[in-house]
HTML snippet that shows the backbone in 3Dmol.js (N, CA, C, O; Angstrom):
<script src="https://3Dmol.org/build/3Dmol-min.js"></script>
<div id="view" style="width:600px;height:400px;position:relative"></div>
<script>
const pdb = `
ATOM      1  N   UNK A   1       1.725  21.261 -13.198  1.00  0.00           N
ATOM      2  CA  UNK A   1       0.613  20.172 -13.834  1.00  0.00           C
ATOM      3  C   UNK A   1       2.327  19.352 -13.947  1.00  0.00           C
ATOM      4  O   UNK A   1       2.245  18.455 -13.108  1.00  0.00           O
ATOM      5  N   UNK A   2       3.512  19.291 -14.477  1.00  0.00           N
ATOM      6  CA  UNK A   2       4.217  18.773 -14.875  1.00  0.00           C
ATOM      7  C   UNK A   2       4.854  17.932 -13.465  1.00  0.00           C
ATOM      8  O   UNK A   2       4.999  16.723 -13.281  1.00  0.00           O
ATOM      9  N   UNK A   3       5.151  19.081 -12.598  1.00  0.00           N
ATOM     10  CA  UNK A   3       5.485  18.500 -11.071  1.00  0.00           C
ATOM     11  C   UNK A   3       3.966  17.228 -10.658  1.00  0.00           C
ATOM     12  O   UNK A   3       4.012  16.004 -10.538  1.00  0.00           O
ATOM     13  N   UNK A   4       2.874  18.104 -10.550  1.00  0.00           N
ATOM     14  CA  UNK A   4       2.143  17.621 -10.168  1.00  0.00           C
ATOM     15  C   UNK A   4       1.756  15.498 -10.887  1.00  0.00           C
ATOM     16  O   UNK A   4       1.240  14.459 -10.473  1.00  0.00           O
ATOM     17  N   UNK A   5       2.425  16.009 -12.058  1.00  0.00           N
ATOM     18  CA  UNK A   5       2.541  14.259 -12.771  1.00  0.00           C
ATOM     19  C   UNK A   5       3.395  13.376 -12.064  1.00  0.00           C
ATOM     20  O   UNK A   5       3.225  12.173 -11.864  1.00  0.00           O
ATOM     21  N   UNK A   6       4.273  14.057 -11.730  1.00  0.00           N
ATOM     22  CA  UNK A   6       5.665  13.155 -10.977  1.00  0.00           C
ATOM     23  C   UNK A   6       5.346  12.769  -9.680  1.00  0.00           C
ATOM     24  O   UNK A   6       5.741  11.703  -9.208  1.00  0.00           O
ATOM     25  N   UNK A   7       4.600  13.634  -9.020  1.00  0.00           N
ATOM     26  CA  UNK A   7       4.537  13.193  -8.047  1.00  0.00           C
ATOM     27  C   UNK A   7       3.704  11.803  -7.859  1.00  0.00           C
ATOM     28  O   UNK A   7       3.811  10.797  -7.158  1.00  0.00           O
ATOM     29  N   UNK A   8       2.820  12.288  -8.861  1.00  0.00           N
ATOM     30  CA  UNK A   8       1.838  11.579  -8.677  1.00  0.00           C
ATOM     31  C   UNK A   8       1.931   9.703  -9.300  1.00  0.00           C
ATOM     32  O   UNK A   8       1.264   8.716  -8.987  1.00  0.00           O
ATOM     33  N   UNK A   9       3.389   9.953 -10.532  1.00  0.00           N
ATOM     34  CA  UNK A   9       3.771   8.910 -10.410  1.00  0.00           C
ATOM     35  C   UNK A   9       4.431   8.228  -9.427  1.00  0.00           C
ATOM     36  O   UNK A   9       4.332   7.002  -9.392  1.00  0.00           O
ATOM     37  N   UNK A  10       5.205   8.926  -8.479  1.00  0.00           N
ATOM     38  CA  UNK A  10       6.230   8.404  -7.256  1.00  0.00           C
ATOM     39  C   UNK A  10       5.056   7.545  -6.723  1.00  0.00           C
ATOM     40  O   UNK A  10       4.950   6.325  -6.851  1.00  0.00           O
ATOM     41  N   UNK A  11       3.971   8.599  -5.947  1.00  0.00           N
ATOM     42  CA  UNK A  11       2.879   8.098  -5.344  1.00  0.00           C
ATOM     43  C   UNK A  11       2.437   6.304  -6.037  1.00  0.00           C
ATOM     44  O   UNK A  11       2.009   5.323  -5.429  1.00  0.00           O
ATOM     45  N   UNK A  12       2.625   6.407  -6.858  1.00  0.00           N
ATOM     46  CA  UNK A  12       1.959   5.186  -7.685  1.00  0.00           C
ATOM     47  C   UNK A  12       3.176   4.128  -7.655  1.00  0.00           C
ATOM     48  O   UNK A  12       3.034   2.983  -7.225  1.00  0.00           O
ATOM     49  N   UNK A  13       4.023   4.487  -8.009  1.00  0.00           N
ATOM     50  CA  UNK A  13       5.239   3.034  -7.460  1.00  0.00           C
ATOM     51  C   UNK A  13       5.434   2.554  -6.037  1.00  0.00           C
ATOM     52  O   UNK A  13       5.645   1.395  -5.680  1.00  0.00           O
ATOM     53  N   UNK A  14       5.276   4.158  -4.921  1.00  0.00           N
ATOM     54  CA  UNK A  14       4.886   3.314  -3.657  1.00  0.00           C
ATOM     55  C   UNK A  14       4.069   2.649  -3.184  1.00  0.00           C
ATOM     56  O   UNK A  14       4.241   1.855  -2.260  1.00  0.00           O
ATOM     57  N   UNK A  15       2.879   2.921  -3.858  1.00  0.00           N
ATOM     58  CA  UNK A  15       1.661   2.154  -3.139  1.00  0.00           C
ATOM     59  C   UNK A  15       2.147   0.563  -4.097  1.00  0.00           C
ATOM     60  O   UNK A  15       2.613  -0.482  -3.644  1.00  0.00           O
ATOM     61  N   UNK A  16       1.845   0.900  -5.383  1.00  0.00           N
ATOM     62  CA  UNK A  16       2.624  -0.544  -5.924  1.00  0.00           C
ATOM     63  C   UNK A  16       3.356  -1.335  -5.275  1.00  0.00           C
ATOM     64  O   UNK A  16       2.766  -2.380  -5.000  1.00  0.00           O
ATOM     65  N   UNK A  17       4.796  -1.254  -4.775  1.00  0.00           N
ATOM     66  CA  UNK A  17       5.844  -1.596  -4.333  1.00  0.00           C
ATOM     67  C   UNK A  17       5.747  -1.727  -3.099  1.00  0.00           C
ATOM     68  O   UNK A  17       5.684  -2.924  -2.820  1.00  0.00           O
ATOM     69  N   UNK A  18       5.704  -1.055  -2.188  1.00  0.00           N
ATOM     70  CA  UNK A  18       5.109  -1.331  -0.814  1.00  0.00           C
ATOM     71  C   UNK A  18       4.420  -1.240  -0.302  1.00  0.00           C
ATOM     72  O   UNK A  18       4.535  -1.917   0.719  1.00  0.00           O
ATOM     73  N   UNK A  19       3.363  -0.590  -0.373  1.00  0.00           N
ATOM     74  CA  UNK A  19       2.459  -0.026   0.146  1.00  0.00           C
ATOM     75  C   UNK A  19       1.459  -1.946   0.245  1.00  0.00           C
ATOM     76  O   UNK A  19       1.177  -2.678   1.195  1.00  0.00           O
ATOM     77  N   UNK A  20       1.305  -2.019  -0.807  1.00  0.00           N
ATOM     78  CA  UNK A  20       0.708  -3.436  -0.945  1.00  0.00           C
ATOM     79  C   UNK A  20       1.583  -5.000  -0.234  1.00  0.00           C
ATOM     80  O   UNK A  20       1.335  -5.867   0.604  1.00  0.00           O
ATOM     81  N   UNK A  21       2.629  -4.663  -1.137  1.00  0.00           N
ATOM     82  CA  UNK A  21       3.502  -6.163   0.247  1.00  0.00           C
ATOM     83  C   UNK A  21       3.145  -5.896   1.546  1.00  0.00           C
ATOM     84  O   UNK A  21       2.750  -6.768   2.320  1.00  0.00           O
ATOM     85  N   UNK A  22       3.297  -4.378   1.911  1.00  0.00           N
ATOM     86  CA  UNK A  22       3.006  -3.680   3.533  1.00  0.00           C
ATOM     87  C   UNK A  22       1.480  -4.839   3.812  1.00  0.00           C
ATOM     88  O   UNK A  22       1.478  -5.880   4.469  1.00  0.00           O
ATOM     89  N   UNK A  23       0.626  -4.376   3.266  1.00  0.00           N
ATOM     90  CA  UNK A  23      -0.690  -4.797   3.610  1.00  0.00           C
ATOM     91  C   UNK A  23      -0.496  -5.898   3.398  1.00  0.00           C
ATOM     92  O   UNK A  23      -0.490  -6.299   4.562  1.00  0.00           O
ATOM     93  N   UNK A  24      -0.340  -6.678   2.864  1.00  0.00           N
ATOM     94  CA  UNK A  24      -0.342  -8.295   2.851  1.00  0.00           C
ATOM     95  C   UNK A  24       0.610  -8.589   4.204  1.00  0.00           C
ATOM     96  O   UNK A  24      -0.054  -8.944   5.178  1.00  0.00           O
ATOM     97  N   UNK A  25       1.859  -8.511   4.390  1.00  0.00           N
ATOM     98  CA  UNK A  25       2.256  -8.537   6.062  1.00  0.00           C
ATOM     99  C   UNK A  25       1.475  -8.450   6.519  1.00  0.00           C
ATOM    100  O   UNK A  25       0.868  -9.520   6.493  1.00  0.00           O
ATOM    101  N   UNK A  26       0.627  -7.208   7.398  1.00  0.00           N
ATOM    102  CA  UNK A  26       0.204  -7.224   8.063  1.00  0.00           C
ATOM    103  C   UNK A  26      -1.310  -7.721   8.154  1.00  0.00           C
ATOM    104  O   UNK A  26      -1.867  -7.810   9.248  1.00  0.00           O
ATOM    105  N   UNK A  27      -2.141  -8.139   6.598  1.00  0.00           N
ATOM    106  CA  UNK A  27      -2.546  -9.098   6.995  1.00  0.00           C
ATOM    107  C   UNK A  27      -2.601 -10.911   7.509  1.00  0.00           C
ATOM    108  O   UNK A  27      -3.527 -11.633   7.877  1.00  0.00           O
ATOM    109  N   UNK A  28      -1.402 -11.096   7.345  1.00  0.00           N
ATOM    110  CA  UNK A  28      -0.591 -12.367   7.905  1.00  0.00           C
ATOM    111  C   UNK A  28      -0.513 -11.647   9.616  1.00  0.00           C
ATOM    112  O   UNK A  28      -0.600 -12.268  10.675  1.00  0.00           O
ATOM    113  N   UNK A  29      -0.435 -11.040   9.532  1.00  0.00           N
ATOM    114  CA  UNK A  29      -0.432 -10.743  11.354  1.00  0.00           C
ATOM    115  C   UNK A  29      -1.721 -10.799  12.420  1.00  0.00           C
ATOM    116  O   UNK A  29      -1.837 -11.178  13.585  1.00  0.00           O
ATOM    117  N   UNK A  30      -2.745 -10.156  11.304  1.00  0.00           N
ATOM    118  CA  UNK A  30      -3.487  -9.799  11.665  1.00  0.00           C
ATOM    119  C   UNK A  30      -4.834 -10.736  11.509  1.00  0.00           C
ATOM    120  O   UNK A  30      -5.732 -10.839  12.345  1.00  0.00           O
ATOM    121  N   UNK A  31      -4.773 -11.217  10.569  1.00  0.00           N
ATOM    122  CA  UNK A  31      -6.194 -11.893  10.214  1.00  0.00           C
ATOM    123  C   UNK A  31      -5.820 -13.225  11.059  1.00  0.00           C
ATOM    124  O   UNK A  31      -6.744 -13.717  11.707  1.00  0.00           O
ATOM    125  N   UNK A  32      -4.936 -13.662  11.095  1.00  0.00           N
ATOM    126  CA  UNK A  32      -5.053 -14.940  12.338  1.00  0.00           C
ATOM    127  C   UNK A  32      -6.018 -14.587  13.433  1.00  0.00           C
ATOM    128  O   UNK A  32      -7.034 -15.263  13.596  1.00  0.00           O
ATOM    129  N   UNK A  33      -5.757 -13.624  14.136  1.00  0.00           N
ATOM    130  CA  UNK A  33      -6.581 -12.897  15.264  1.00  0.00           C
ATOM    131  C   UNK A  33      -7.673 -12.329  15.168  1.00  0.00           C
ATOM    132  O   UNK A  33      -8.054 -11.623  16.102  1.00  0.00           O
ATOM    133  N   UNK A  34      -8.372 -12.474  14.137  1.00  0.00           N
ATOM    134  CA  UNK A  34      -9.867 -12.388  14.125  1.00  0.00           C
ATOM    135  C   UNK A  34     -10.059 -10.939  13.356  1.00  0.00           C
ATOM    136  O   UNK A  34     -11.115 -10.313  13.438  1.00  0.00           O
ATOM    137  N   UNK A  35      -8.902 -10.470  12.590  1.00  0.00           N
ATOM    138  CA  UNK A  35      -8.925  -8.512  12.322  1.00  0.00           C
ATOM    139  C   UNK A  35      -8.532  -8.927  10.947  1.00  0.00           C
ATOM    140  O   UNK A  35      -7.608  -9.672  10.619  1.00  0.00           O
ATOM    141  N   UNK A  36      -9.824  -8.008   9.842  1.00  0.00           N
ATOM    142  CA  UNK A  36      -9.704  -7.906   8.716  1.00  0.00           C
ATOM    143  C   UNK A  36      -9.426  -6.829   8.480  1.00  0.00           C
ATOM    144  O   UNK A  36     -10.025  -5.897   9.017  1.00  0.00           O
ATOM    145  N   UNK A  37      -8.119  -6.583   7.328  1.00  0.00           N
ATOM    146  CA  UNK A  37      -7.965  -5.174   6.863  1.00  0.00           C
ATOM    147  C   UNK A  37      -8.234  -5.283   5.272  1.00  0.00           C
ATOM    148  O   UNK A  37      -7.824  -6.086   4.434  1.00  0.00           O
ATOM    149  N   UNK A  38      -9.081  -4.160   5.186  1.00  0.00           N
ATOM    150  CA  UNK A  38      -9.284  -3.370   3.858  1.00  0.00           C
ATOM    151  C   UNK A  38      -8.926  -2.267   3.130  1.00  0.00           C
ATOM    152  O   UNK A  38      -9.228  -1.095   3.353  1.00  0.00           O
ATOM    153  N   UNK A  39      -8.362  -2.654   2.377  1.00  0.00           N
ATOM    154  CA  UNK A  39      -7.715  -1.637   1.256  1.00  0.00           C
ATOM    155  C   UNK A  39      -8.523  -0.440   0.415  1.00  0.00           C
ATOM    156  O   UNK A  39      -7.919   0.256  -0.402  1.00  0.00           O
TER     157      UNK A  39
END
`;
const viewer = $3Dmol.createViewer("view");
viewer.addModel(pdb, "pdb");
viewer.setStyle({}, {cartoon: {color: "spectrum"}});
viewer.zoomTo();
viewer.render();
</script>
């Protein structure tokens, strides 16, 4: 149980600090070309 909680916490950190900013960068590239990204 403890290992699973630690993994979930790591995933949460990555999703907040990396995935979201990367999604914003992808939107800056794709949205002007008429492509929408839904998270």
